[in-house]
N, C-alpha and C positions, 0 to 999 in steps of 0.2 A: 935246660930246654934249648934246643938248637934254633938258629935263626929261621930255618925252613919251617920248623914247627910253629914258631910264633907267627910268621908270615901267613901260614895256612890258617891259623885260628883267626887272625885279623880279617882275612878275606872271607872266612866263613861267617863272621859276625856282620860284615858289610853286606854279604849276600842276603842274610836274614833281614837286615834293615831295608834292603831294596825290595824284598818280597813282601814284607809286612810294614808298610809305611806307618810311622807313628811308634814303632818299637825301637828302643835304644838299649844299650847295655851299660850297666853300672858295675863298678868294682866294689868289693866289700870284703869283710873278713872271711866269708865262706866262698869267695870267688866271684867271678863275673856272672851277672844274672840279667835276664830280660825284664824290661820295664816299659811302661807307657811314657812317652816324652811328656814331662810335666805332670806325671801321675805316679801311681803306685807300681810296685813290681808286679809282673804278671802272676806270680804265684800267690801274692796277697789277694789280688782280684779274684782269681779262680777259687781260692779258699773261701772267699766271701760268697761267691755263687754257689759253691758246693754245700755251704752250711745252711743255705736257705731252702725253704720247702716249695719254692716255685720254680718253674722250668720255662724254657723257650723265651719268647718275647717279653713275658712278664719278668723273668729273671734278669734279662738285659736291662730293662727299664728300672727295675728296683735297685740293681747294683749301680747303675749310672747315677741315680738320684742319691743313693747312700754315700757314694764316693765322690760326688760332685764332678761327674764326668759326663760326656755325651754318650748316647747310645752307640755311635760310631766308634768311639774309643773302646768301649767294652767289647764290641764285636771284633775289633782288631785283636784284642787280647785273647778272646775266645778262639779266633782263627789260629793264632799263634799256638795256643794250647793244643789245638787239634793236630798241629804239625809236630809238636815237641812235647807230647803228653808225658812221657816218662821223665823227661828233664824237669818239668814243672811239678809233677807229682812227687818227685824226690825232694824238691825244695819245700813243698807243703809238709811232707813227712818229717824232714829235718827240723822244721819249725815246731811241729807238734811234739817231737821228742824233746826239744829244748824247753818247751812249756811244761812238760811232764816231769822234768828234773826237780827233785826236792830242794827246797831252800836249805842252805847250810845254817844250822842253829847250834852254836856252841853249848855244851852242857854247862849248867850252873855249877859253880864250885862250892 
């Protein structure tokens, strides 16, 4: 990866953090991902919201309570999701695929 490409990515992440105060980026084995500062990854929070049967303000409050966050933090993650839906949905799907993988069990001899 060239220096211009790396610089462009760093500027892109910085722009996102400026637009969505409270969002940070963490590196990991599957690449860089958006997260709440001092909280979970955005994909984890959105997976929690999507798995619940409540919507709107009730979903915000329930998720905030469950994850020990403020309503404002959850709203920040939801706004980020609205801007980068495909990116976050890909992370959710990737995690779902990992959970669906069968455990390796060697055959008895």
